[in-house]
C-alpha positions, 0 to 999 in steps of 0.5 A: 843824334847827328847834331848831338854828336856834332855838339859833343865833338865841338865841346871836346875840341874846345876843351882840348885844342888839338896839340895841347897847351904850350908856353909859346906858339913857336914851341908848339909849331916846333913840336908839331913839325918834329912830331909829324914831319911828313905833312910838311914835306908834302906841303913843301912839294907844292907852289903856294905863292899867292894861293888862296887856301882854305884849311878845314878844321884848322885847330890851333893852326899848325898848318894854317900858320906854316903856309904864309911863310911859303907865300899863301893867304890862308882862311881857317875854319874850325868848330872850336872857338878856343882853337880859332883864338889860339890860331889867330894869336899864333899868327900874330906871334909869328908876324903874318896876321895879314895873311890869315883869316879865321872863322867858325864853321862845320866841315860838312857845311862850309860857309863859302861859295862854290869854286872859291879856293885855289887849294884846300887842306884838311888834316886829321878832321874828316875821320871825326865827322858824322858824314865823312863822304859829305865832308869830302864833297864839300872840299870839292865844292869850294875848290876851284877847277884845277885846284888841289886838296891835301887831306889826311885821315887815319888808316885801318889795317895797321898796329896803331889802329888795332891798338886804338880800337882795343883801348877804346873798347877798354875805355867803354868797359871801364865806364860800364864797370864804374857806372859813369862816362869818360872815366879814363879821359877824365883821369887824363884831364886831371893829369894834363899839364902845359907842354905835355909831349903827347899833346892831346893824343891820349885824350883824343883816343879815349874822349873824342866822340867820333873816331874812324879810320879808312883803308886806302881803297875806301878813301879812293872810292870817296874821292871819286869826284876828283879828276886824279888822286894819289895816296901815301901812307906815313908814320906807323907810330912806334916812335911816338910811343916814346913821347907817351911812355917815357920808359921807352926812350932808350928804344927810340932809334929802333922804333924810328927805323921800324916807322921808316921801313914799314910806313907803306904797309903799317902807316897810320896816317894816309895823305890823299892828294886830290886834283879837281 
């Protein structure tokens, strides 16, 4: 069962690299930084010069290819061969291939020795794994003493997660009525086009095999192997709806205000900064 879920997860991300398809890698990087700016603000608080960094679940490399400009040497690991190829092509387009290395790997069984990296980042990955706690332990294992980890996972107890759960249940109901699997995600795949502003958000919602979320307290408990942690919440996700439902565009400023004022209470993305 566990191996089957892993295989299905790798197949999903191979067919749907996180962030969608773009005409140029620079366009993709600009879009990610506009859509999820909070994580780059977190990155900018750290000193990265000559740090040896591991990104677990690098996808197309939006973080992997951001850190070299700050002086880091970055190794990326992902289960999706297509994502790895896109991340490496992006490094070449941006001109820092010599500071980037990529390989295939599993977040729950990282192919590295203990105490190898100065920093580890893992964004939007561990809530898609079978053994989330085991993945966190792997991050700690490969991190040097005195190093830091930056992890993003989805958070419970907010409107976006309530809606996510409701829509996934609706998807299962549609599958039962139609008598076949992945009806809604299959429809979305047919409509997918290059440069979609929703990236793979809807495909992930309806098609990814494993989708979890955790409270701040649950995350704190899972990171007990680290000496110190800090957790912050970000982006309730109201403004993001304007990219997915274009009719909402006139309300973007209102949604942005809600996102800013309610991020601590309703933030969907929780960033865990953990020190070993």
